C-alpha angles and dihedrals in degrees: 000000000000116000113270092219116041097212120075094231132021149145114255113199111223108221095201101154137086105241117097091195089056088050092055091047091052095047094043091049097049110029095091094045110113108244099033104125108176143332125254113214116207131212095256093067092039095051097041099046106013123251096264091058092046092050091047091053092050094046091061087071111020145037092193120119117281114216118196117213109190091184095248119009120170096048100108133079116299101255094058091070091084092055092049092048093049093052093048095046093045090054092054099255113156102202141003137213117228127192101189099201092144092076143267098298092056092043094054095045096046092048090049093047094049093047091048088053090055096251124142110240127217116182125204128197111166124042130211102243131088125264095031102122124044093250088062096042098273134129101246126085113253092243094049095100091052090051091049092049092045094052090046091053091049088051093056100264117142101172124078141180112231127175111267093202091058107060092168089060091047089055090050094052092044091054091047094052096040088054086064090060094258133134097213124205112220130204117194132197122177095074131138101345092042093045102259120138117227090208097050097040090046091056091050094048098055129211102337112053139138121196113216109210126180125157095026086063109032094041093048119116089226108031096185093050091048090050092051091050093049093047090053088063099058103080116140125280118282 
């Protein structure tokens, strides 16, 4: 599949709030900043206003890809993937994030449905918060993210969500995917406000990496200035 974001590295503003006017302010203030690659739309905007209205508001100010993060999509029974894909594509969404915690059958079917609908697909496995995997007190087996990423790769996915506040885990998943002969594209939340370093996570991720940043942008007194500062930190790995 073609890359969702054309540039190798970028900042992706996470629009994880419920005010469509704030959305327009964020997009208008950052779209022309060099290094902004796409916009991630969260469930709050989608549920409150409907995805078509959210897309319409964004398209007043940007032509960049719009990525919908249902938080978390890919956790239902397999056949519902087609319905999800149709709604997202019909609204004008360009790509979706899936976290296939419901198992391999759902993962494969949702990926297939989204690809068939012409959506870009980004698959996540490990999240940023504590007590996610069993070793940390969570519900999921410690090897679950590797299985999710592996099935995604077998299904034709080349873009993955990895936790930006865990650079050691990013390095592990990069090694795993590169061993399959891939050049994976990583997208990382968990930066700045959640403690992750753009510099350190960027080094671990390699050449193709997009930093997903939310509160550090949309809560900034000067959104454009904050975007410029963040974009200045995303040079390639040394």
